[in-house]
C-alpha positions in Angstrom: 0.0 0.0 0.0 2.8 2.4 0.9 4.5 1.7 -2.5 1.3 2.7 -4.3 1.0 6.0 -2.3 4.6 6.8 -2.9 4.2 6.1 -6.6 1.5 8.7 -6.8 3.8 11.4 -5.6 6.9 10.2 -7.5 8.1 12.9 -9.8 7.7 12.1 -13.4 10.7 13.3 -15.5 10.3 16.6 -17.2 10.5 15.8 -20.9 11.4 18.2 -23.8 9.3 16.8 -26.5 8.9 18.9 -29.7 5.8 18.0 -31.5 5.1 19.1 -35.1 3.6 22.6 -35.0 1.0 23.8 -37.6 0.3 27.1 -39.3 -2.8 28.0 -41.2 -2.9 28.8 -45.0 -3.9 32.4 -44.5 -0.9 33.1 -42.2 1.4 31.1 -44.5 0.5 33.3 -47.5 0.7 36.5 -45.5 3.9 36.1 -43.4 7.6 35.8 -44.2 7.6 32.0 -44.6 10.1 29.9 -46.5 8.3 26.8 -47.8 10.3 23.6 -48.3 9.3 20.1 -49.3 11.4 17.3 -47.8 11.2 14.2 -50.0 12.6 11.0 -48.4 12.8 7.4 -49.5 13.2 5.2 -46.4 13.4 1.5 -45.9 9.9 1.4 -44.4 8.2 4.6 -45.5 8.5 7.1 -48.4 7.4 10.6 -47.3 6.9 14.1 -48.6 6.6 16.6 -45.7 6.0 20.3 -46.4 7.5 22.7 -43.9 7.3 26.4 -43.5 9.9 28.5 -41.6 9.0 31.9 -40.2 12.1 33.9 -41.1 11.4 36.4 -38.4 11.2 34.0 -35.5 13.2 31.1 -36.9 10.5 28.6 -36.0 9.5 25.8 -38.4 6.0 24.4 -38.9 4.7 21.2 -40.5 2.2 22.1 -43.2 1.3 18.6 -44.4 2.5 15.1 -44.8 2.0 12.3 -47.3 3.4 8.9 -46.4 3.6 5.6 -48.4 5.0 2.2 -47.4 8.2 1.8 -49.5 7.3 -1.9 -49.9 4.5 -0.8 -52.2 6.8 0.7 -54.8 6.0 -1.0 -58.1 8.1 -3.9 -59.3 10.8 -3.3 -61.9 9.6 -3.4 -65.5 11.4 -5.1 -68.3 14.6 -3.2 -69.2 14.8 -1.3 -65.9 18.0 -1.6 -63.9 17.7 -2.7 -60.3 20.5 -0.7 -58.5 19.7 -1.7 -54.9 17.2 -3.0 -52.4 15.6 -1.9 -49.1 16.6 -3.6 -45.9 13.7 -6.0 -46.4 14.7 -6.9 -50.0 12.3 -4.7 -52.0 14.0 -4.1 -55.4 14.5 -0.5 -56.5 14.8 1.1 -60.0 15.2 4.8 -60.8 11.9 4.8 -62.8 9.9 3.1 -60.0 11.2 5.5 -57.3 10.6 8.5 -59.5 6.9 7.5 -60.0 6.3 7.0 -56.2 8.1 10.2 -55.3 6.2 12.2 -57.8 2.9 10.9 -56.5 3.7 11.4 -52.8 5.0 15.0 -53.4 1.9 16.0 -55.3 -0.3 14.4 -52.6 1.4 16.4 -49.8 0.9 19.6 -51.8 -2.7 18.8 -52.5 -3.3 18.2 -48.7 -1.9 21.6 -48.0 -3.9 23.4 -50.8 -0.5 24.4 -52.3 1.0 24.0 -55.7 4.6 23.5 -57.0 4.8 27.3 -57.5 4.3 27.8 -53.7 7.4 25.8 -52.9 10.6 27.7 -52.4 12.9 24.7 -52.2 12.9 20.8 -52.3 15.4 18.7 -50.4 15.9 15.0 -51.2 17.3 12.4 -48.9 17.3 8.6 -48.3 17.6 6.2 -45.5 17.7 3.2 -47.9 21.4 2.2 -47.7 21.4 -1.5 -46.6 21.1 -3.0 -50.0 23.9 -1.0 -51.5 27.5 -2.0 -52.0 29.1 1.3 -51.1 28.3 4.8 -49.8 28.7 6.2 -53.3 25.8 4.1 -54.6 23.4 6.2 -52.5 23.8 8.9 -55.2 21.6 6.6 -57.4 18.7 7.1 -55.1 19.3 10.9 -54.9 19.2 11.0 -58.7 16.0 9.0 -58.8 14.4 11.3 -56.2 15.4 14.3 -58.4 13.7 12.7 -61.4 10.6 12.1 -59.3 10.5 15.7 -58.2 10.9 16.9 -61.8 8.2 14.5 -62.9 5.9 16.3 -60.4 6.9 19.6 -62.0 9.6 20.9 -59.7 12.2 23.0 -61.7 15.9 22.1 -61.1 16.4 25.7 -59.8 14.3 24.8 -56.7 16.7 21.9 -55.9 20.0 23.8 -56.1 21.2 26.8 -54.0 21.0 30.3 -55.3 24.2 32.0 -56.3 23.0 35.5 -55.4 20.2 37.2 -53.5 18.5 38.1 -56.8 17.8 34.5 -57.5 15.8 34.1 -54.3 12.1 34.7 -54.0 11.5 38.4 -53.4 9.6 37.8 -50.2 12.7 36.3 -48.5 15.6 38.3 -50.0 16.0 40.6 -47.0 16.5 37.6 -44.7 19.4 36.3 -46.8 23.1 37.0 -46.1 24.3 35.9 -49.5 25.8 39.4 -50.0 28.0 38.9 -46.9 28.9 35.2 -46.8 28.8 32.1 -49.1 27.5 28.6 -48.4 30.6 26.7 -47.6 29.0 23.3 -46.8 28.4 24.0 -43.1 24.8 23.3 -42.0 23.8 24.7 -38.6 27.3 25.6 -37.8 28.8 22.1 -38.4 31.4 21.3 -41.1 31.0 17.9 -42.7 33.9 15.4 -42.6 36.4 16.0 -45.4 37.3 13.4 -47.9 35.2 10.4 -49.0 31.9 9.6 -47.4 32.3 7.9 -44.0 28.9 6.1 -43.9 26.3 5.7 -46.6 23.6 7.6 -44.6 25.9 10.5 -43.8 23.4 13.1 -45.3 20.6 11.6 -43.2 22.8 12.1 -40.1 23.4 15.7 -41.1 19.7 16.4 -41.7 18.5 14.9 -38.5 21.1 16.8 -36.5 19.9 20.1 -38.1 16.2 19.0 -37.6 16.6 18.4 -33.9 18.3 21.8 -33.6 15.4 23.6 -35.1 12.8 21.4 -33.4 14.3 22.1 -30.0 13.4 25.7 -30.4 9.9 24.7 -29.3 11.3 23.3 -26.0 13.4 24.5 -23.0 16.5 22.6 -24.2 19.3 24.5 -26.1 20.3 21.8 -28.6 23.3 23.2 -30.3 27.0 22.2 -30.3 28.3 20.1 -28.7 25.6 17.6 -29.4 24.7 14.0 -30.2 21.8 13.2 -32.5 20.2 9.8 -32.7 17.7 9.0 -35.5 15.7 5.8 -35.0 14.4 5.2 -38.5 14.6 1.6 -39.8 18.4 2.1 -39.8 20.4 4.1 -37.3 21.7 7.6 -38.2 23.1 10.5 -36.4 26.3 12.3 -35.5 28.3 13.7 -32.6 29.8 17.2 -32.8 32.3 19.1 -30.8 32.2 22.8 -29.8 34.9 24.4 -31.9 34.2 27.9 -33.4 33.1 29.2 -35.8 32.2 25.7 -37.0 31.9 22.5 -35.0 33.5 19.4 -36.3 31.9 15.9 -36.6 33.7 13.6 -34.2 31.3 10.7 -34.4 28.9 9.1 -36.8 26.1 6.5 -36.0 25.2 3.7 -38.2 23.6 0.2 -38.2 20.1 -1.1 -37.2 17.5 0.8 -35.3 13.7 0.5 -36.1 14.5 -2.8 -37.9 15.1 -4.3 -34.4 11.7 -3.3 -33.3 10.2 -4.5 -36.6 11.8 -7.9 -36.2 10.4 -8.3 -32.7 7.0 -7.2 -33.8 7.0 -9.8 -36.6 7.2 -12.5 -33.9 3.5 -11.9 -33.2 2.5 -13.3 -36.5 0.1 -10.4 -37.0 2.1 -8.7 -39.7 3.9 -9.7 -42.9 6.8 -12.1 -42.1 9.2 -10.3 -44.5 8.2 -6.6 -44.8 6.0 -6.1 -41.7 6.8 -3.2 -39.4 5.6 -2.1 -36.0 3.6 0.6 -37.8 1.3 -2.3 -39.1 0.3 -3.5 -35.6 -3.1 -2.6 -34.3 -3.5 -1.3 -30.7 -4.3 -3.8 -27.9 -6.5 -3.0 -24.9 -4.7 -5.5 -22.7 -2.7 -4.4 -19.7 1.0 -4.5 -20.0 3.1 -6.8 -17.8 6.0 -4.4 -17.0 8.1 -7.1 -15.2 7.8 -9.5 -18.2 8.5 -6.6 -20.7 11.8 -5.8 -18.9 12.8 -9.4 -18.6 12.5 -10.0 -22.3 14.2 -6.7 -23.2 17.2 -7.9 -21.2 17.1 -11.2 -23.1 16.9 -9.4 -26.5 19.9 -7.2 -25.6 22.1 -10.3 -25.4 21.9 -10.3 -29.2 22.2 -6.6 -29.8 25.8 -5.3 -30.3 26.6 -1.7 -29.6 30.3 -1.0 -30.3 32.8 1.0 -32.3 32.8 -0.2 -36.0 35.9 -2.4 -36.4 38.6 -1.3 -38.9 38.4 -2.8 -42.3 34.8 -3.9 -42.4 32.7 -2.7 -45.4 29.3 -2.9 -43.5 28.1 -2.6 -40.0 24.5 -3.4 -39.2 23.9 -3.8 -42.9 24.9 -0.1 -43.6 27.9 0.5 -45.9 30.8 2.2 -44.1 34.3 3.4 -45.0 36.5 2.9 -42.0 39.6 4.2 -43.7 37.9 7.4 -44.7 36.5 7.8 -41.1 40.0 7.4 -39.7 41.5 10.0 -42.0 38.6 12.4 -41.2 39.1 11.9 -37.4 35.6 10.5 -37.0 34.7 7.5 -34.8 32.0 5.2 -36.0 29.5 4.0 -33.4 27.3 1.1 -34.6 24.4 -1.0 -33.7 24.0 -4.6 -35.0 22.2 -7.8 -34.2 24.6 -10.6 -34.8 26.6 -9.8 -37.9 24.8 -7.5 -40.3 21.4 -8.5 -38.9 22.1 -12.3 -38.8 20.4 -12.7 -35.4 17.3 -10.7 -36.2 15.4 -14.0 -36.4 16.4 -14.7 -32.7 14.7 -11.4 -31.8 11.6 -12.6 -33.8 11.6 -15.8 -31.8 11.7 -13.9 -28.5 9.0 -11.6 -29.7 6.8 -14.7 -30.5 7.6 -16.2 -27.1 6.7 -12.9 -25.2 3.5 -12.4 -27.2 2.3 -16.0 -26.5 3.0 -15.5 -22.7 1.2 -12.1 -22.5 -0.3 -9.7 -25.0 0.4 -7.0 -27.5 0.6 -4.2 -24.9 3.4 -6.1 -23.1 5.3 -6.5 -26.3 5.0 -2.8 -27.2 6.3 -1.9 -23.7 9.1 -4.4 -24.2 10.0 -2.5 -27.5 10.1 0.7 -25.5 12.6 -0.8 -23.1 14.7 -2.4 -25.9 15.1 0.9 -27.8 15.7 3.0 -24.6 18.5 0.6 -23.7 20.0 1.1 -27.1 20.1 4.8 -26.5 21.7 4.3 -23.1 24.4 2.0 -24.5 25.2 4.3 -27.4 25.5 7.4 -25.1 27.6 5.4 -22.7 29.9 4.3 -25.5 30.2 7.8 -26.8 31.1 9.0 -23.3 33.7 6.3 -22.7 35.3 7.2 -26.0 35.6 10.8 -24.9 33.2 12.0 -27.7 30.6 13.6 -25.3 30.7 15.3 -21.9 28.3 17.0 -19.5 28.3 19.9 -22.0 26.8 17.7 -24.7 23.0 17.8 -25.6 21.4 14.6 -26.7 18.6 14.7 -29.4 16.4 11.8 -30.4 14.1 11.5 -33.4 12.6 8.8 -35.6 9.6 6.4 -35.2 11.4 3.9 -33.0 12.9 6.4 -30.6 10.1 8.8 -29.5 6.9 6.8 -29.4 5.2 5.1 -26.5 6.9 5.4 -23.1 10.4 5.6 -24.7 11.1 9.3 -23.8 10.5 8.8 -20.0 12.4 5.4 -20.0 15.3 7.0 -21.9 15.5 9.9 -19.4 15.6 7.5 -16.5 18.2 5.3 -18.1 20.5 8.3 -19.0 20.3 9.4 -15.4 22.0 6.1 -14.4 25.1 7.1 -16.4 25.8 10.0 -14.1 27.1 12.3 -17.0 24.7 15.2 -16.3 23.6 16.8 -13.1 20.3 17.5 -14.7 19.5 15.1 -17.5 16.2 16.7 -18.5 17.9 20.0 -19.4 20.2 18.1 -21.9 17.9 15.7 -23.7 15.3 16.6 -26.4 12.8 14.4 -28.4 11.7 15.8 -31.8 9.1 14.6 -34.3 9.9 14.6 -38.0 13.5 15.5 -37.4 14.6 14.7 -40.9 11.9 16.9 -42.5 12.7 19.8 -40.2 16.4 19.3 -41.1 15.6 19.5 -44.8 14.0 22.9 -44.1 17.1 24.0 -42.3 19.5 22.7 -45.0 17.5 24.7 -47.6 18.0 27.8 -45.5 21.7 27.2 -44.9 22.3 26.6 -48.6 20.7 30.0 -49.4 22.2 31.8 -46.3 18.8 32.5 -44.8 19.6 33.2 -41.2 17.8 34.3 -38.0 20.6 35.9 -35.9 18.2 36.7 -33.1 17.5 33.0 -32.6 20.6 31.2 -33.9 20.7 27.5 -34.6 24.5 27.5 -35.3 27.1 28.1 -32.6 27.4 26.6 -29.2 24.9 26.0 -26.4 24.3 29.1 -24.4 26.3 31.2 -27.0 25.2 33.8 -29.5 25.1 34.1 -33.3 28.3 33.1 -35.1 27.7 35.2 -38.2 30.5 37.6 -37.4 32.9 34.7 -36.8 31.9 33.0 -40.0 32.5 36.2 -42.0 36.0 36.6 -40.4 36.8 32.9 -41.1 35.7 33.0 -44.7 37.8 36.2 -45.3 40.8 34.5 -43.7 40.3 31.5 -46.1 40.0 33.8 -49.1 36.4 32.7 -49.8 35.1 36.3 -49.7 36.8 39.6 -50.2 37.9 41.6 -47.1 
């Protein structure tokens, strides 16, 4: 009885959770908004998300979303070249991707009562990397995405950065600093690693980091450099930055399996497709969750989940193509998540999922997933800390379907407390919906030097705008005239 009384008064963790914010069409047409479409081909879903950023306040809003299951992409026609597969073996051709992308982009515009002409920019990205032989092959998907956008009527000029302010829409010109600085590759104050691509989903990591930065503006957490972003899509993405000025450097990259782990466990229920089924396909269960059993099985499952530095010389980790030599030259450590070797033990997680479901119900299994994914976060953060990549100054940002749903945020907060890195964990951890889409909006702004110095997203936590430092740095490098 005493335990029940104490549990009522037990303080729940304060959670910085940035949900997608909306703005109405009238305000959108009237205000200084920069409208961007984020088109993403993922292993599980293909999305087009329309965002609008108020260039006065720096805050970004979700206007509309259109989502398709990637497994529904049409099969290759005769004469079409298959250049890769999703993690679940769905074959991809340029033509098939272009068709799906065109349809999903137009659907998102239609939902928002907008047209192609209303878009200021389109950013393309992919999380589909598992079926490719090298990081370079991801460019095939990006080309296919571009073809899909053009098929929908997007002119190439809306997919490439402006060279001068005159090339920007008149409504946003006064917010651009293209007359003072140039786009030098830095996004939200972070320079990408030099040399060859380190991981196949490097762009995804860059976008989600930027997206968590802008999404955090809706919360009490200052998520700027130094930071660690973790994106739990089907595959794991994210990066770790330091706090050098004017630009932070990438000191760590994340890769491997993420939502695919939860999907494998969910397939153990037998309620979804045994090959391409995802947690998203499961219907809700009214049964009460058995927390003790959920924790017990989460511990069993973690015996098969590997969280470690990616070993030298491997070409893949957790199914994602990596270049360990390029990472070493760039001074970047690769942190990976795998199940067996390149997913070889995912079937064992399916078996445990089946066993748990047969002993209890769907609610218990879903709670088990929350504990499994939260423990992955704890282990990744612990590894980063032990490797000297993060400290008490570092902010942690989490996004993606398998990292922010259910009870994951509060379980993650409690697990991170156990590491003893921060005096106040809640002030240093943020959860953001649609991080990749928000990141696309930020990247479009960075490419066109559209800044909001009053509410900076670059620079360090607690610090001010770095525009002056950037100008000085570019002058010293001879990029712009003194």
